[in-house]
ROKOLKE-348578 format. One record per residue (C-alpha): residue in three letters; z, x, y. Coordinates in steps of 0.001 Angstrom, whole numbers. Each point is the difference from the previous one (the first is absolute). Example, Ala and Ser with C-alpha at 12.3 -4.5 7.8 and 13.67 -1.06 7.14 Angstrom:
BEGIN
+---------+---------+---------+---------+
! residuo !      c3 !      c1 !      c2 !
+---------+---------+---------+---------+
!     ALA !    7800 !   12300 !   -4500 !
!     SER !    -660 !    1370 !    3440 !
+---------+---------+---------+---------+
//
This chain:
BEGIN
+---------+---------+---------+---------+
! residuo !      c3 !      c1 !      c2 !
+---------+---------+---------+---------+
!     UNK !  168846 !  247721 !  133521 !
!     UNK !    2210 !    2488 !    1856 !
!     UNK !   -1848 !    3235 !     773 !
!     UNK !    2577 !    1573 !    2312 !
!     UNK !     397 !    3747 !    -243 !
!     UNK !    3410 !    1632 !    -443 !
!     UNK !     983 !    3662 !     137 !
!     UNK !    1889 !    -389 !   -3270 !
!     UNK !     258 !   -2666 !   -2681 !
!     UNK !    3062 !     256 !   -2248 !
!     UNK !    -139 !   -1770 !   -3354 !
!     UNK !    3365 !    -925 !   -1478 !
!     UNK !    3031 !   -1133 !    2020 !
!     UNK !    2758 !    1563 !   -2074 !
!     UNK !    2400 !    2458 !    1598 !
!     UNK !   -2680 !    2706 !     306 !
!     UNK !   -2529 !   -2256 !    1696 !
!     UNK !    2553 !   -1625 !    2300 !
!     UNK !    1479 !    3324 !    1109 !
!     UNK !   -3439 !    1434 !     679 !
!     UNK !    -974 !   -3121 !    1959 !
!     UNK !    3229 !     175 !    1993 !
!     UNK !    -655 !    3547 !    1182 !
!     UNK !   -3676 !    -702 !     719 !
!     UNK !    1123 !   -2936 !    2138 !
!     UNK !    2388 !    2268 !    1915 !
!     UNK !   -2921 !    2364 !     654 !
!     UNK !   -2213 !   -2880 !    1228 !
!     UNK !   -2555 !     511 !   -2762 !
!     UNK !   -2327 !   -2878 !    -852 !
!     UNK !     703 !    -960 !   -3605 !
!     UNK !     312 !   -2887 !   -2426 !
!     UNK !    2307 !    -333 !   -3020 !
!     UNK !   -1299 !   -2015 !   -2966 !
!     UNK !    2205 !   -1367 !   -2783 !
!     UNK !   -1032 !   -1903 !   -3132 !
!     UNK !    3298 !   -1880 !    -382 !
!     UNK !    1303 !   -2782 !    2229 !
!     UNK !    2716 !    2242 !    1402 !
!     UNK !     473 !    3633 !     903 !
!     UNK !    2456 !    2470 !   -1514 !
!     UNK !   -1484 !     491 !   -3455 !
!     UNK !    2798 !     -31 !   -2574 !
!     UNK !    2679 !     190 !    2717 !
!     UNK !    1583 !   -3422 !     489 !
!     UNK !    3465 !   -1500 !     374 !
!     UNK !    1109 !   -3481 !   -1023 !
!     UNK !    3182 !   -1922 !     765 !
!     UNK !    1284 !   -2695 !   -2310 !
!     UNK !    3372 !   -1651 !    -493 !
!     UNK !    1837 !    2683 !    2064 !
!     UNK !   -1736 !    2855 !   -1846 !
!     UNK !   -2395 !    2360 !    1786 !
!     UNK !   -2176 !    2010 !   -2338 !
!     UNK !   -3064 !    2219 !     -64 !
!     UNK !   -2982 !    -910 !   -2173 !
!     UNK !   -1459 !    3509 !     161 !
!     UNK !    1666 !    3302 !     922 !
!     UNK !    3743 !    -528 !     328 !
!     UNK !     788 !    3139 !    1976 !
!     UNK !   -1580 !    3049 !    1539 !
!     UNK !    1140 !    3523 !     802 !
!     UNK !    -190 !    1566 !    3453 !
!     UNK !   -1643 !    3098 !   -1430 !
!     UNK !   -2778 !     396 !    2563 !
!     UNK !     464 !     456 !    3770 !
!     UNK !   -2987 !   -2300 !     556 !
!     UNK !    1833 !   -2931 !   -1556 !
!     UNK !    3079 !     598 !    2145 !
!     UNK !   -2245 !     252 !    3069 !
!     UNK !   -1647 !   -3323 !    -862 !
!     UNK !    3402 !   -1690 !      69 !
!     UNK !     730 !    1658 !    3333 !
!     UNK !   -3300 !   -1296 !    1377 !
!     UNK !     872 !   -3499 !   -1263 !
!     UNK !    3502 !      75 !    1491 !
!     UNK !     979 !   -3506 !    1015 !
!     UNK !   -2732 !   -1511 !   -2180 !
!     UNK !    1753 !     581 !   -3335 !
!     UNK !    3291 !    1659 !    -909 !
!     UNK !     300 !    2856 !   -2456 !
!     UNK !    2803 !    -483 !   -2524 !
!     UNK !    1263 !    2963 !   -1993 !
!     UNK !    1763 !    -327 !   -3336 !
!     UNK !    3699 !    -651 !    -308 !
!     UNK !    1712 !    3372 !    -469 !
!     UNK !    1884 !   -1435 !   -2986 !
!     UNK !   -3281 !    -534 !   -1860 !
!     UNK !    -999 !    3662 !    -213 !
!     UNK !     773 !     279 !   -3717 !
!     UNK !   -2855 !    -299 !   -2501 !
!     UNK !     810 !   -1090 !   -3516 !
!     UNK !   -1843 !    1019 !   -3158 !
!     UNK !     541 !   -1822 !   -3302 !
!     UNK !    1008 !    2084 !   -3002 !
!     UNK !    1413 !   -1152 !   -3337 !
!     UNK !    1202 !   -3389 !    1147 !
!     UNK !    1364 !     729 !    3482 !
!     UNK !    -983 !     881 !    3552 !
!     UNK !     634 !    3582 !    1075 !
!     UNK !    -284 !    1187 !    3597 !
!     UNK !   -2489 !    2762 !     665 !
!     UNK !    1893 !    3141 !    1054 !
!     UNK !     502 !     431 !    3741 !
!     UNK !    1687 !    3410 !     -78 !
!     UNK !    1048 !    2936 !   -2149 !
!     UNK !    3066 !   -1636 !   -1583 !
!     UNK !   -1802 !   -3211 !    -905 !
!     UNK !   -2938 !    2042 !   -1326 !
!     UNK !    2351 !    1830 !   -2371 !
!     UNK !    1743 !   -3163 !   -1160 !
!     UNK !   -2982 !   -2351 !    -355 !
!     UNK !    -901 !   -1127 !   -3541 !
!     UNK !   -3633 !    -427 !    1051 !
!     UNK !   -1014 !    3615 !    -666 !
!     UNK !     590 !    2211 !   -3016 !
!     UNK !    2477 !    2894 !     146 !
!     UNK !   -2856 !    2353 !    -828 !
!     UNK !   -2033 !   -1178 !    3001 !
!     UNK !    3037 !      92 !    2310 !
!     UNK !     400 !    3692 !    -770 !
!     UNK !   -3744 !     602 !     -12 !
!     UNK !    -386 !   -1316 !    3549 !
!     UNK !    1963 !    3018 !    1251 !
!     UNK !   -3094 !    2046 !    -763 !
!     UNK !   -2433 !   -2300 !    1831 !
!     UNK !    -219 !    2153 !    3170 !
!     UNK !   -1062 !    2984 !   -2115 !
!     UNK !   -2715 !   -1601 !   -2125 !
!     UNK !   -3606 !     886 !     608 !
!     UNK !   -2140 !   -2499 !    1853 !
!     UNK !   -2633 !   -1872 !   -1972 !
!     UNK !   -3685 !     852 !     200 !
!     UNK !   -1534 !   -3341 !   -1014 !
!     UNK !    -910 !   -1927 !    3158 !
!     UNK !    -519 !   -3150 !   -2084 !
!     UNK !    3360 !     145 !   -1743 !
!     UNK !    1512 !   -3393 !    -752 !
!     UNK !    3394 !    -989 !    1325 !
!     UNK !    1424 !     111 !   -3539 !
!     UNK !   -1283 !    3508 !    -611 !
!     UNK !    1377 !    1270 !    3300 !
!     UNK !    3446 !   -1585 !    -410 !
!     UNK !     505 !    1120 !   -3599 !
!     UNK !   -1115 !    3505 !     899 !
!     UNK !    2334 !     371 !    2960 !
!     UNK !    2935 !   -2340 !    -773 !
!     UNK !     -24 !   -1174 !   -3600 !
!     UNK !    -777 !   -3044 !   -2145 !
!     UNK !    3156 !   -1973 !     833 !
!     UNK !    -788 !     227 !    3723 !
!     UNK !   -3406 !   -1450 !    -747 !
!     UNK !    1390 !   -2782 !   -2187 !
!     UNK !    2917 !   -1100 !    2171 !
!     UNK !    -951 !     929 !    3570 !
!     UNK !   -3718 !     491 !     544 !
!     UNK !   -1384 !   -2546 !   -2473 !
!     UNK !    2029 !   -2908 !    1460 !
!     UNK !    -772 !    1253 !    3519 !
!     UNK !   -3735 !     -90 !    -772 !
!     UNK !     421 !   -3493 !   -1457 !
!     UNK !    1622 !   -1070 !    3248 !
!     UNK !   -2651 !    1528 !    2267 !
!     UNK !   -3269 !    -161 !   -1944 !
!     UNK !     856 !   -2270 !   -2948 !
!     UNK !   -1789 !    2891 !   -1642 !
!     UNK !      64 !    2607 !   -2733 !
!     UNK !    1158 !    3534 !     927 !
!     UNK !   -2039 !    1274 !   -2953 !
!     UNK !   -3163 !   -1048 !    1864 !
!     UNK !     781 !     304 !    3708 !
!     UNK !   -1049 !    3314 !    1558 !
!     UNK !    2775 !    1535 !    2093 !
!     UNK !   -2081 !    1274 !    2923 !
!     UNK !   -1450 !   -3474 !     550 !
!     UNK !    2914 !   -2256 !    -984 !
!     UNK !    2931 !    2100 !    1285 !
!     UNK !   -1542 !    2483 !    2462 !
!     UNK !    3339 !     916 !    1583 !
!     UNK !    1457 !     992 !   -3390 !
!     UNK !   -3159 !    1949 !    -783 !
!     UNK !     263 !    1790 !    3349 !
!     UNK !    3581 !    1113 !    -694 !
!     UNK !   -1090 !    2067 !   -2969 !
!     UNK !   -3272 !    1146 !    1547 !
!     UNK !    1526 !    1091 !    3320 !
!     UNK !    3503 !    1078 !   -1048 !
!     UNK !    -437 !     733 !   -3747 !
!     UNK !    2936 !   -2313 !    -776 !
!     UNK !    1258 !   -3553 !     557 !
!     UNK !    3538 !    1118 !     752 !
!     UNK !    -940 !    2984 !    2142 !
!     UNK !   -2611 !   -2082 !    1838 !
!     UNK !    2396 !   -2867 !     712 !
!     UNK !    2591 !    2423 !    1404 !
!     UNK !   -2525 !    1850 !    2174 !
!     UNK !   -1634 !   -3156 !    1301 !
!     UNK !    3372 !   -1384 !     990 !
!     UNK !     637 !    3066 !    2133 !
!     UNK !   -3435 !     135 !    1620 !
!     UNK !    -184 !   -1093 !    3670 !
!     UNK !   -1636 !   -3379 !     617 !
!     UNK !   -1766 !   -1350 !    3049 !
!     UNK !    1249 !   -3182 !    1665 !
!     UNK !   -2944 !   -1800 !   -1583 !
!     UNK !     833 !    1279 !   -3502 !
!     UNK !    3644 !   -1017 !     433 !
!     UNK !   -1088 !   -3622 !     238 !
!     UNK !    -548 !      66 !   -3779 !
!     UNK !    3632 !    -571 !    -983 !
!     UNK !    -655 !    -955 !   -3613 !
!     UNK !    2063 !   -3174 !     394 !
!     UNK !    -785 !   -3109 !   -2023 !
!     UNK !   -1124 !   -2753 !    2350 !
!     UNK !   -1169 !   -3555 !     410 !
!     UNK !    -337 !   -2272 !    3029 !
!     UNK !    2537 !   -2528 !    1239 !
!     UNK !   -1012 !   -3275 !   -1594 !
!     UNK !   -2361 !    1712 !   -2438 !
!     UNK !   -3068 !    2234 !      35 !
!     UNK !   -2189 !   -2948 !     956 !
!     UNK !    1332 !     397 !    3537 !
!     UNK !   -1674 !    3406 !     220 !
!     UNK !   -3304 !   -1678 !    -875 !
!     UNK !     582 !   -2763 !    2551 !
!     UNK !     762 !    2588 !    2693 !
!     UNK !   -3213 !    1883 !    -755 !
!     UNK !   -2009 !   -3242 !     -46 !
!     UNK !    1349 !   -1006 !    3387 !
!     UNK !    -636 !    3389 !    1574 !
!     UNK !   -3554 !     208 !   -1377 !
!     UNK !    -849 !   -3539 !    1103 !
!     UNK !   -1540 !   -2932 !   -1874 !
!     UNK !   -3393 !     661 !    1603 !
!     UNK !    -182 !    3355 !   -1804 !
!     UNK !     920 !   -1287 !   -3476 !
!     UNK !   -2110 !   -2203 !   -2239 !
!     UNK !    1464 !   -1332 !   -3237 !
!     UNK !   -1583 !   -1895 !   -2921 !
!     UNK !   -3025 !    2306 !      96 !
!     UNK !   -1729 !    -380 !   -3367 !
!     UNK !   -2799 !    2060 !   -1551 !
!     UNK !     307 !    2844 !    2501 !
!     UNK !   -3067 !    2233 !    -204 !
!     UNK !    -715 !    3307 !    1728 !
!     UNK !   -3546 !    1362 !     327 !
!     UNK !   -1224 !    3033 !    1943 !
!     UNK !   -3014 !    -322 !    2291 !
!     UNK !   -1140 !    3137 !    1831 !
!     UNK !    3057 !    1153 !    2009 !
!     UNK !    2012 !   -3253 !    -211 !
!     UNK !    1582 !   -2199 !   -2668 !
!     UNK !    -620 !   -3681 !    -548 !
!     UNK !    3167 !   -1784 !   -1148 !
!     UNK !    -263 !   -3586 !   -1213 !
!     UNK !    2400 !   -2548 !   -1458 !
!     UNK !     377 !   -3720 !    -670 !
!     UNK !    2595 !   -1641 !    2257 !
!     UNK !    2326 !   -2891 !    -822 !
!     UNK !   -2712 !   -2506 !    1032 !
!     UNK !   -2473 !    1433 !   -2483 !
!     UNK !   -2065 !    1627 !    2734 !
!     UNK !   -1427 !    3483 !    -261 !
!     UNK !    1150 !    2309 !    2767 !
!     UNK !   -1761 !    3283 !     765 !
!     UNK !    1421 !    2874 !    2027 !
!     UNK !   -1220 !    3424 !    1073 !
!     UNK !    2051 !    3155 !     380 !
!     UNK !    -329 !    3770 !      -6 !
!     UNK !    3161 !     491 !   -2066 !
!     UNK !    1472 !   -1856 !   -2988 !
!     UNK !    3433 !     639 !   -1492 !
!     UNK !     753 !   -1571 !   -3377 !
!     UNK !    3622 !    -255 !   -1110 !
!     UNK !    -573 !   -2143 !   -3092 !
!     UNK !     683 !     893 !   -3625 !
!     UNK !   -2435 !    2075 !   -1999 !
!     UNK !    -830 !   -2996 !   -2208 !
!     UNK !   -1524 !   -1859 !    3006 !
!     UNK !   -2227 !    2754 !    1328 !
!     UNK !   -2978 !    -345 !   -2364 !
!     UNK !    -764 !   -3494 !    1310 !
!     UNK !     761 !     780 !    3637 !
!     UNK !   -1971 !    3268 !      54 !
!     UNK !   -2842 !    -942 !   -2339 !
!     UNK !   -2386 !    2425 !    1726 !
!     UNK !    1915 !    2968 !   -1472 !
!     UNK !   -1276 !    1091 !   -3449 !
!     UNK !    2234 !   -1212 !   -2825 !
!     UNK !     543 !    3462 !   -1460 !
!     UNK !    1457 !    1206 !    3307 !
!     UNK !    2271 !   -3026 !     420 !
!     UNK !    1080 !      -8 !   -3648 !
!     UNK !    3094 !    2227 !     443 !
!     UNK !    1268 !   -2452 !    2636 !
!     UNK !    -954 !   -3277 !   -1676 !
!     UNK !    1560 !    1173 !   -3280 !
!     UNK !    3260 !    1171 !    1595 !
!     UNK !    2877 !   -1048 !   -2279 !
!     UNK !    2587 !   -2341 !    1495 !
!     UNK !    3435 !    -867 !   -1340 !
!     UNK !     426 !   -3738 !    -337 !
!     UNK !    3505 !   -1051 !    1009 !
!     UNK !    2039 !   -3190 !    -265 !
!     UNK !    2773 !    -490 !    2532 !
!     UNK !    2722 !   -2532 !    -669 !
!     UNK !    2407 !   -1106 !    2728 !
!     UNK !    3319 !   -1399 !   -1219 !
!     UNK !    2539 !   -1378 !    2459 !
!     UNK !    3604 !    -947 !    -758 !
!     UNK !    2076 !   -2048 !    2437 !
!     UNK !    3154 !    1261 !   -1718 !
!     UNK !    -177 !    3404 !   -1647 !
!     UNK !    2231 !     628 !   -3031 !
!     UNK !   -1770 !    3020 !   -1413 !
!     UNK !     375 !    3760 !     294 !
!     UNK !     928 !    1409 !    3369 !
!     UNK !   -3092 !     461 !    2162 !
!     UNK !     941 !    3279 !    1640 !
!     UNK !   -3339 !    1816 !    -202 !
!     UNK !   -3644 !    -103 !     977 !
!     UNK !    -791 !   -1204 !   -3499 !
!     UNK !    -491 !    1176 !   -3551 !
!     UNK !   -2987 !    1587 !   -1732 !
!     UNK !    -869 !    -307 !   -3670 !
!     UNK !   -1261 !    3162 !   -1761 !
!     UNK !   -2909 !    -487 !   -2393 !
!     UNK !    2128 !    1628 !   -2695 !
!     UNK !    2387 !   -2965 !      25 !
!     UNK !   -2750 !   -2396 !   -1186 !
!     UNK !     866 !   -2937 !    2267 !
!     UNK !   -2342 !   -2633 !    1399 !
!     UNK !     530 !     783 !    3679 !
!     UNK !    -753 !    2915 !    2309 !
!     UNK !    3099 !    -513 !    2086 !
!     UNK !    2144 !   -2303 !    2121 !
!     UNK !     485 !     306 !    3753 !
!     UNK !    3019 !   -1485 !    1800 !
!     UNK !   -1473 !   -1148 !    3368 !
!     UNK !    3142 !   -1886 !    1014 !
!     UNK !    2003 !    3234 !    -363 !
!     UNK !   -2530 !    2030 !    1986 !
!     UNK !    -621 !   -2264 !    3006 !
!     UNK !    1819 !   -2785 !    1836 !
!     UNK !    -686 !   -3736 !    -196 !
!     UNK !   -2027 !      92 !   -3200 !
!     UNK !    2280 !   -2353 !   -1982 !
!     UNK !    2817 !   -2486 !     683 !
!     UNK !    3521 !    1366 !     437 !
!     UNK !    1436 !     917 !   -3434 !
!     UNK !   -3509 !    -319 !   -1428 !
!     UNK !   -2571 !    2545 !   -1109 !
!     UNK !   -3716 !     612 !      43 !
!     UNK !   -1697 !    2015 !   -2740 !
!     UNK !   -3575 !    1233 !    -133 !
!     UNK !   -1130 !     808 !   -3533 !
!     UNK !   -3217 !    1877 !    -819 !
!     UNK !   -1941 !    -116 !   -3256 !
!     UNK !   -3279 !    1293 !   -1390 !
!     UNK !   -1625 !    3181 !    1256 !
!     UNK !   -2407 !    2223 !   -1880 !
!     UNK !    2309 !     334 !   -3009 !
!     UNK !     358 !   -3782 !    -446 !
!     UNK !   -3258 !   -1442 !    1364 !
!     UNK !     151 !   -3159 !   -2107 !
!     UNK !    3103 !   -1360 !    1748 !
!     UNK !   -1993 !   -1178 !    3005 !
!     UNK !   -1820 !   -2473 !   -2267 !
!     UNK !    3170 !   -1508 !   -1459 !
!     UNK !     752 !   -3623 !     857 !
!     UNK !    2616 !    -899 !    2590 !
!     UNK !    2360 !   -1156 !   -2739 !
!     UNK !    -409 !    3245 !   -1948 !
!     UNK !     695 !    2058 !    3112 !
!     UNK !    2974 !   -2180 !     903 !
!     UNK !    1514 !     405 !   -3455 !
!     UNK !    -520 !    3769 !      37 !
!     UNK !    1491 !     416 !    3478 !
!     UNK !    3070 !   -2125 !    -750 !
!     UNK !     624 !    2027 !   -3156 !
!     UNK !    -205 !    3210 !    2027 !
!     UNK !    2286 !   -1318 !    2755 !
!     UNK !    2556 !   -1076 !   -2581 !
!     UNK !      -4 !    3388 !   -1737 !
!     UNK !    -159 !    2239 !    3070 !
!     UNK !    1835 !   -2057 !    2639 !
!     UNK !    2393 !   -2104 !   -2092 !
!     UNK !   -1263 !   -3388 !    1219 !
!     UNK !    -820 !   -2728 !   -2497 !
!     UNK !    -441 !   -3036 !    2260 !
!     UNK !   -3446 !    -755 !    1491 !
!     UNK !    -729 !     963 !    3587 !
!     UNK !    -220 !   -2525 !    2839 !
!     UNK !   -3310 !    1497 !    1089 !
!     UNK !   -2656 !    1355 !   -2360 !
!     UNK !   -3484 !     951 !    1174 !
!     UNK !   -2765 !    1949 !   -1764 !
!     UNK !   -2723 !    2012 !    1749 !
!     UNK !   -2846 !    1744 !   -1818 !
!     UNK !   -1972 !    2949 !    1380 !
!     UNK !   -2826 !    1151 !   -2313 !
!     UNK !   -1016 !    2739 !    2473 !
!     UNK !    3457 !     986 !    1192 !
!     UNK !     -44 !    3806 !      46 !
!     UNK !   -2883 !    2473 !    -420 !
!     UNK !     681 !    2814 !   -2443 !
!     UNK !    -595 !    3528 !    1280 !
!     UNK !    -932 !    1474 !   -3351 !
!     UNK !   -2564 !    2676 !    -951 !
!     UNK !   -2838 !   -2245 !    1193 !
!     UNK !    1271 !     592 !    3540 !
!     UNK !   -1969 !    3250 !      88 !
!     UNK !   -3292 !   -1835 !    -478 !
!     UNK !    1044 !   -2939 !    2178 !
!     UNK !     837 !    2154 !    3021 !
!     UNK !   -3229 !    1955 !    -465 !
!     UNK !   -1927 !   -3293 !       5 !
!     UNK !    1750 !   -1143 !    3185 !
!     UNK !    -965 !    3264 !    1718 !
!     UNK !   -3598 !    -282 !   -1211 !
!     UNK !    -329 !   -3611 !    1186 !
!     UNK !    1458 !     726 !    3426 !
!     UNK !   -2249 !    3042 !     453 !
!     UNK !   -3083 !   -1900 !   -1142 !
!     UNK !     723 !   -3041 !    2166 !
!     UNK !    1456 !    1175 !    3333 !
!     UNK !    2152 !   -2639 !    1642 !
!     UNK !    1171 !   -1473 !   -3313 !
!     UNK !    3642 !     790 !    -763 !
!     UNK !    1659 !    -896 !   -3321 !
!     UNK !    3732 !    -389 !     556 !
!     UNK !    2953 !   -1901 !   -1441 !
!     UNK !    2049 !     958 !   -3035 !
!     UNK !   -3000 !    1319 !   -1930 !
!     UNK !    1039 !    3293 !    1616 !
!     UNK !    2816 !    1629 !    1990 !
!     UNK !    2904 !   -1744 !   -1743 !
!     UNK !    1175 !   -3479 !    -887 !
!     UNK !    3163 !    -614 !    2053 !
!     UNK !     425 !   -1609 !    3424 !
!     UNK !     604 !    3397 !    1659 !
!     UNK !   -3270 !    1256 !   -1526 !
!     UNK !   -1906 !   -3058 !    1215 !
!     UNK !    1254 !     305 !    3563 !
!     UNK !    -563 !    3765 !      85 !
!     UNK !   -3575 !    -414 !   -1189 !
!     UNK !    -651 !   -2725 !    2571 !
!     UNK !    1358 !    2189 !    2812 !
!     UNK !   -2193 !    2909 !   -1058 !
!     UNK !   -3053 !   -2260 !    -118 !
!     UNK !     787 !   -1444 !    3408 !
!     UNK !      48 !    3513 !    1465 !
!     UNK !   -3365 !     691 !   -1627 !
!     UNK !   -1572 !   -3241 !    1276 !
!     UNK !    1467 !     104 !    3501 !
!     UNK !   -1164 !    3524 !     843 !
+---------+---------+---------+---------+
//
């Protein structure tokens, strides 16, 4: 039995937990990081096979928060930031049997077949439309109101599929896309807000958020390895099963079963959980079920990722970030990314690496399909959309039943529950992607904010 006391115990060694642990280590705080799985990193992992290097979780990130850029600066020499190839900036959207590039300027916006003529003219009035008054307006409602139905169908819907694997009819803008919500709230217009924000002065810290697409040389796993090494093996414990947290007077008892089947008990004044909402009811069994319900019943999009590698590519030119599939087109996939076009050394010379995503909240049953069913579906899609009929040299399937939390109308109650729990049980912090965003920049930003709170 281990009864050592730590200042902080972090539960969950995904990107949030690792980043928080890293900054606590730099501040010489006494902490311990517990992880249920055998390795750290959560869904972030990179594999190499037969001259292909591929991600089994997030394929890319965006440098949209200064905190993320600062983390890479702090890890300089430990891992190397890799930004996307400039030639891969295009984003394709499928419409009526072909890929069409999303407009990147005025001329392309006029010429694109993605949007209706009516909506192209209607967008001229966007800066003059009244702001909405419904704080819980869905993304669909907001976009149709300000831009038009074709913008929803062939820009925002596929974008939401790519980010949330979700349904814009259900996601609430102020939770799911807070920056878009802020444009209308603060500037009364998307267009006017984008123009004004571009001209506003930025601090040196704010300028670190370049908005570039990024990965890490050799794959995102190298970011996790760098964080592991900096934190130190003595501060990380993996294979921690049946983690339980219980309050006792002004401290918390944290217990788990280690890889030898032994029960380990720890004491701490502060606990930070970064696990999914579905795991909290067992871990925090002392909290009444009705209070935890909005977290334990949080809806997640189940996603299937398929990696297909070709040693010799004979298909469509891979000159973009990838292609997204609008729901309106009634296809079996959410989209296809082109990792070998975005970053270096992801496929053999003259070869290609594709990352195909299926499922999401609109097609939840796909995650339960057999490997053969998924393989057949994906090959059909690759043949139709990429012009390749021969099988790939590499084909791997990864299933994630709890891939992405959905920030729908239940977010109101969920965030209220988080506040109530944290106020009722001082020293207990509920973090991770149950709040504050789902992307890597959001995770790092949240971890940095928590580190400031815990250090001072």
